[in-house]
Every structure is written in structure tokens, then in C-alpha cells.
N, C-alpha and C positions, 0 to 999 in steps of 0.2 A: 771429107773435113780434115785437114791436117792436125796433128796433136801441137797444143799450146807447149811453148817451152815453160818450163818452171821456174826457170832461174828471171825472169822478168813478170812473174806472178805474184801479187800481193793478196794473200788470203784475207788478212784483216780490213784492209779497205774494202775488199767485195764484201764483207759480212756487214760494215756499217751500209754500203749502197744496197745490199738487199736487204735488209732492215728496215730502211727508208722506203723503200720500193714496196715492200708488204705493209706499208702503214704504221710502222712501229718509229715513236720518236727514242732516238738514242742518247739523247742528253737530258738527264734529270735536273732538275731544278736545285738551287742550293738548300740545305736544311736550314732553319733556323729555331731560336729557343721559342719565338712564339708559336710556333706547330705545335709543342707540347701541350698536353693538357695536364690540371693538377692530380695526381694519383689519389687523393684524397676524395676526389668526387666520384669514383667507382666503388664505395664501400670498401668493409672490409679488408686488408691485405694481412695474409699469415708471413710469420717469420719460419721459413723453412731450410735456412743458410745452413743449419746444422746438419741436415741431412747428405748423405755421402753421392751427390747428384754426378753424373758424369754424361758425356754423349759421345755418340761414333757418327762419324760422316767422311767424306772423301779428306783425304789428306790435307788439299790443299784449300779447302773449303773455309772462309771467315763467316760467310753469312749463316750462323749456326740458329736454327730455328727451335731445337727441342733438346731436353735433360731428361734422363731417367732415372728412377730411384727403385729398387724393390725390398721388400721385407716380409720374412716369414712370417704368417701369422700361428697361432696356438694349436688350430685344428689342421697343419699341412699346408692352407691355402696360400695363396702369396698375394700380396698387395700390392699393386703396381703405381707407380704416380706417373705420369708423362708431363714435363712443365713445356708449355709453348711460350715464345717471346712475345711480350706484351706489345706489340709493335702498335695499337692502337693509341697506348699514351704518349707516342711522341707524334703520331700523324691525325692532326685535327680534319674530322670530314668537310669537304668541300674546300680543303686548303689547296695551295697549288700543287703541293707533293701529292695531295688525295688525288687531284683532278689526273696527275700524271699517270698515277698507277692504276687508276679507272680505266683510264685510256690504252696505257699497254696491257694491263690485267696480268702480266707476269714477266719474270724474268727471262732471258734471252739466254741459251746456253749454245754457241754456235760453233765450240769445238776448236776457235782460234780467236775469239771474242767474247765476252759477258757483256751484256746489256742489261744491268739491273733494273728492277723494277722501282726500289728505292733508291736514294742515295747512298753513298758508300759509306759517308759518315752514320749513316744508320743501321743499313743491313750488314756491314762488317763492323761495326762496333757500337754504337748507342743500344740497339735492339738485339744484338747478336749476343747468345747466352755464351759469350768467351770464359774462359778457364780464370780461375781466381778471381772474379769479377762479380758483384754483387748485381742481379738483375731483375725486374719486373717480370712476372710470366703469368698466364693462366694455366693452372693444373688441372689437367683430367686423371682422376683418381678411381679405380676400380680394383676388384680381388678378381682372381683367378682361380677358380677351383680344380682340383685334381684332374677332373675330365677335362679342362680346357674351358668351361664356361664362364663367361663374366658376369659378376652379380655386382650389386650395391654402386654403380656408377656415381661420381658425384664430380663438381667443377666448381672451382675456388680461384680466388686470385691470391699472389704469394711473392713474396723475395726470395729469389734461390741464388745459389754460388755453385758455378760449374767446377768440380775438381780436378777432373780432367778430359780434354780433349783428344779421344781416340780415334783411330782410323777403320776404316773397314777392310782391310788388306791383313793388318798387322794382329787383329783381333780375329780378325777370321780364320788364318793361320793358326793362332793358338788354341782357338776353341777347337779346330778340328784336328789336335795333334801334329799341324806341318811346321811349326815355328817356335820360338822362344816366346816366352810373354813379353808383351809390349813395358816399355822402363817404367811407366806409370804404376803397373800392376806390382813389378818388382818391388820397386818402393812401398808399395802398401799393400798389405797381406788381406787389410779390410775391403778395399777396392777389388782385388782380384776376387775376394769371395763374395762381393756385390755382383760382379760379372757372371760368376758361375750361377747365381740365384736367377738372374735375369736372362741366361741361358736356358735354366730349366723353366722358367716362364714363356720362354720362346718355344720351347718342345710341346707345352701345355697347350698353346695357342695353335700352332703349327697343327697339332694332332685333329684339334676340334674343326679347324677350318676344312682338313682334309675330309673328315665324316661329312662335313657341311656342303661339299661341292666344291669348295673353292678352288680355282685353276692354279697350277704352279707351271711357270715358264721359264725356261734359262733366259738371260738378257740377250738382245738382239740389235743393240743400237751400238754403233761402234762410233768412236772420237777420233779425230785425227793426231798422229803424234807429230808434232813439227818442231825441229831442228833446224836455228839459224835461218828462218823464215821457210826452210822446204819441209814438204811433208814426206817423213820416212816410213811411216807406217800406219794403220787404221787397228785402233785397240777397241776389244769388245770386253768389258768387265764383267769377270768370271762371278757367279752367285756363289756365295758363300754363308757360313752361319753368323756372322757378323750383319750382312746385308737382309738375310732373313729374320733375323732379331727386329733389325730396326722396322722392317715391314711388317711384321706382326704388329709389334706394338702401335705402329701407326694406324693400322687399320682398325685394330682394337678403339684407340683412342678418339679417333673419326666415327666409329659407331656409337661409341659412349656419347659422344659429344650431340650426335643427332638423336641418341634417347632423352640427353637432359634437355635440350630445347623441344623436343616435343612434349616431355611432361611438364613444361613451364608453359606449355600453349602459344608457342614462338614458330611462325612461320621459317623456312629455314630453303636455303638453296642447296639441294642434295646434287651428288654425283652418281650418276648412273649409267650402266651399260646396258643396252637392250638387249632384248634376246635376237639371239644371230638371225639374220636374214637368209644366210647363206649354208644353213645347217645340214642340206642334201649332198653338200660340197665336202662340210667336215666329215658328215657320215660316211662319205665314200673314201677317203683319205684315211677313216679308221677300219674302214671292210677291207683297203688293200695291207691292214695287217693283220688279218681275220678277226676283227673284231667288229661285232654287230651293235650300233647304238641305236637306242629307240628314235621312232620316225619322228617325234616332236622334239626341240631343243630341252635337253636334260643335264644340266650342269655336274650332279653327283657323278652319272654314267662318264661323261665327259673327261672330269677329275679321274675318275678310275682308269681309262684307257692311257689319259697321258701320263700318270705314277707307274703303270704297267712299262711303257714303253720307254720311260728313263731308266728302270731299271734293267729290262732286256738289252736297250743298247745306248746308253748314256753318251757314247761320243756323236750320235745321230740327233740326241734329243734337242741340241739348238735348231737344227733346221725344222724338226717338226713343228718347236715351238714357235717359229718363224710362221709357217703358213696357219696355223690354228689361229695365232693373235690378228693376223693380216684380215681374216675370214671373222673373225669377232668385231671387227670394227672400234673405233675409238669410243672413250668414255664422253658423255656430255655433261652440261648443268641442267638441274630444272626446280622450278621451285614448288615447294610442298607447302601449302597451309595447313593448318591445324585442323586435326582432323581427316587429313586426305589421306589418299592410299597412295603409297610409294610404290614409285617402279622397280625399286629394287638395280641391284647391280650382278649381273651373270656372272662377270668373271669371278667377283669375290664371294659369291653365295651369301651377300647379305641382304635384306629387306632395306633397312635404312642408314644411308649412308652418307655424311657430309665432309666437305673440306675443311680442315682447322687447323693443320698441324704445321702450315709452312705459309705465315702471314708476311715473312720478309719475301717471298718468292713469288705467291700467289693472291691476288685482289679478292679471289672469293673466300680465303681463309680470313683476312681482314674484315670482310662484311660480316663473317661469321663471329668473329670475335666481338663486334659491335653488338650484334644479336644478343650473343651469353651475358655483356655486360649489363644491358639492360633487363635482361631475367632476372640476374641476380641482384639489380636494384627493385625488382619488381615494378618496371616501368615497362607501358608500350614499346612493342618494335621501335627501333630507330627508322624503320625503312617502312613504305607502304608495300604491297602486294604488286602494285604494279612499279615501283620501282626496282623491288626484287627481281621481276621479271625482265625488265630492261638489261639487268646487272646481266642476269644468267643468259639472256642471249647473245650480249655483247661478248661476254667471256667465251661463248661456244665460238663466236665469229672470230674472235683475235687466238683462241688454242688454235682452231684450223690454219689461222695464218702463221701461228709459231710453230707448228708442225711441217708447214710448208716451208720455211723460212730454214727450221732447222734440218730438213731432208735435203734442200737446196745444198745448204754449206756441205752437208757430209757427201754429197755427188761433187761439189768443187774440189773439195780436198781429195778423194778419190781420184777427180780425173786427173789432178796434177801427178797423184802418184802414179796412175798408170799410164802417166802421158809416153812414158818410154820403153813400153810393153805392147803397141799395135801389131796385132797379127798373133799373140799368144792366145792359148786357149784354157780357159777354165771352169772348173764344175760349180754349178750353183742351182739355186732354186726359186719357181717364180712366185713370185709376190703379188703379182696386180695382173689381172687380164681382164679388161673393159674396153669397150667402143674408142677410148683415148690411147690405147698402147698395151703391151706385155712389158712388164719388167720382171728381170733377174736379178738376185741377190746372188753375190759370189758366197763361195764358202771360205775363200782365202786369196787374196785379200778380202775382207767384208764390205765390198763396195757393192753398189745397185745400182742398174742402167737397165736402157731398154732394149729390147729385142727387135730388131727392124727387117730383119731377113729369116725367114722360116717361123714366124711367131704364130701363125694360123695354128689352132688346135690346141694350144698349150692352155694349162688352168692353174692356179693357185696350189702350191703342193707338190708341184711336178719336179724333178730333179732332171737340171740337162746339163750338156756340153757347150760351150759357147765360147766362140770365138770374138775377142777385141778388134773391132773395125775403125773406133775412131774416140776421142776425147775433146772434148771443151771446157778446160774450167771456169771460165768466165761466163757460161750459159749453164754450166751443170750438167752438162752433155756427155753421157757414155754411151756409145752404140756397140752392140754385139748382132753377131747372127750365130742361129742356131745351128748346132752340127750333128749330125746323125739322126 
């Protein structure tokens, strides 16, 4: 198969076509003021604009879903407030916009084009927690003890004002002593102290999660770097303390939300990761490093193994993370009725967990927001169990389609990047081994393709040397042969 010339290849057009082929609507209906509900109909709204809220996100992001604020209590505990964009206030159930969001269920990030779940005038403006702007929010409040345990969860509505939009890279570099303080912190000593306190809260939550058996991984997803319409690189965002801070806060907030709904006798859509079916392969990988895991799946034991390997060989941890993530499998949505038994989230080592922190980007989070508001008004849930089950099943199917689309676009971008390197050899790690094929992820650049020669006997987690045989960006094909 001859390589495709990059000069004649339009990734953005391919992304639109691929999204449509995977059943996604790429054009959102226009938002109208009649789609908004009266905020007075949802009960008390506290005025918390005086608090020093801030957000941390990607530098280019404008669909800001959350803001954070921390306060030290007299006994040394830290009170954390996470404000989530009140999207439900602007998206009426069963409106055209709601129907579109319910159909797609998620925003699509293809690396070369973004297809938002909601109209940009909402997600990037009216419901986005932009800096120096008053916004409605649903606030999750809880207390973090010195040992990282979470107590006193509470949920309420409020008006907030984001004082500073910060980004992962500059805040992470500053917290880790690798770079100067962001300009916003230089201008405000109070904001600097606020971020220091939030980082202390991160440390407590991270240590508690580690003891509980939460699994820590390095980032493995690469996004294309496009200059003048050409793919020039594949970039993997490195994990840092700023990303870890937001991850810890969102895990805690989603857990607190699940606890709130459960305490109010409300059904919910939980996010679960089932016990891994290929634990035997995970155990075999651990054994190759001299570690013996229990015969039955055990998240604390796996977490300890991962932490040990990260400390022993940090330069190889990303490829180990990749192998374990692939063997764990994706998360899924499941409905939990009042009094029911939760299946839990194996990777996060939590029992009750929902998605509530990204209503601009995920439909389940918008549904959760409506369940919360009904609970606050002490009204029956706005969805029946049967409706929630249908939503969860559809979100699972669409999540699978979104992963397929995003994986295809990563491969298309990688194929365009590698088109001029046919015949070269690369180091890689096997990421999939099924009757449908064997797949390898290159260590550099972070491209993934299929092993079409010499693939027999390979399994997930094995490191290989592979020669590039051909690329086809239009079909997202990258073919390799195994060497040695």
C-alpha cells in the first residue's frame, strides 16, 4: 500500500466525515433564550462571589466546567468547594439542544477538530465559568481530614465568580519548582496562598487514594500537533501536580455527589470499572518484574506494584501504564437504584462514584445535575428508572463510538506524520491482541498501528521492534512487521 502524500490530506474534513460515519451529529442547534429556565425555580441560590475561586484547565480551553476554593479550618482540616457550571439552568429537558446532547452524549475531541456537545455560545460562554464573570454553579462542599478522609459532604446552588483561569502546564511547573509563578499569582499573594492550600489538599487526597488502592498511571493519549494543515508531531501531555490536583478534586467531588444522591434516596447513573477479566495477564506482567500479585484481582496490590515500578524506573513507567490500562478495559455507566449495591470503580478504588463535574462536555453529568436539583427541592427524580437505564445504555454505546472515532483520528494523524518514514524501524509495546488483530504502540512518536507480519504469539505488554510497512491516512491504517 503506497503512502499517502500529506500535502493533499485534509484532517479536519476527515474528522467531520468520520464523526458522521460513527453516528454523531456535528452541527449543534442554535441556542435561544427560551431554552433557559428561571433560576428561582430551583430553590435557594447562595451568593459566593466573594470567595477566591480559580480554575485550572488546558490553556486553550474555554468550556470551563469547574472552579475550586479551599479554606483551612481551625482544627487543621481543609474545607474544599468545587463549583460546577449550572448547565441545566440553560438547557431545558427535551428541548432541541437537550435532544442533540442526549444523542451525541459527549463532546468529541479529535485533535484536529472539536465537536461540542452543546452550542459554543453555551459551552464557551453562558455556562462556562469564565474569569471575572458571575455564573450559576452547583457546588460540592466537603472537608478533608489530615489523613485525606472526606467528611461532611454537602451540595447546594450558588453564584460564583472565577478570579483566575490558570493552566496545567504553568501551574504544574510552578508547584514542582520547574518554572516561575503564573502572572495571576504574581499579581495576587492571596491567590498564591490559595493555590498552595489547594496543593496541600491534593497531597492529602492523593495519599488517601494511594492507601485505598487507587491506580496511578502516566498519560498515554497523544494528540496531533498541526502546523499549516500538516501534522508535525504527536504530543503526549505529561502528568504534573496541577493535573493531579484537579484529578484528585474531581474524584472526590464525584464521590461526594454519589453520596449526596444516595443519602437523598435518589437513583443515579454511576461510573464503574469492573474487575479486570485479564488479571492473569496483569499478574504475568508483574511477575516479569519480580512481583507476585494475588491470584484474584486486588487493586491495592496492583497500586503498590505500579508505585514501586514508577519509583524504580520512571522512564519506562508510561509504557507499563499503557499495558495495564489496556488490560483493565474502559469504564461504563450503570444505574444504581436507592438501596442497591454499587459495583464500584476498580481503577479509582471507590465504591460509589458518578459523573457530575463536566456537564458542558458529558450528558450523564447534565442528567446528574437534574437529579441533584430535584433532591434539593425534595421532589421525585425527574427520570424514571427505565429512562435512566436507557440513557446509561446509550451513553455506553456512544462512548464506545467516541473512543473509536478518537482512536481513528489519532491513527489518521499518525499515518500522515509517518507517511515519509516507510521502511524505518521503531520500538513499541503491544496494546491489543485479539482474533481481530495485534496492535502496537510506538514509544516515539506515540503512534499506534497493526502488526500484520510476525504477529503470532504476541500479547499485551510485550515490547517489540517493528518496521513500518505502509500508511493510509484516509483509512487510519498503519501497518508494521515484527522484527527479531
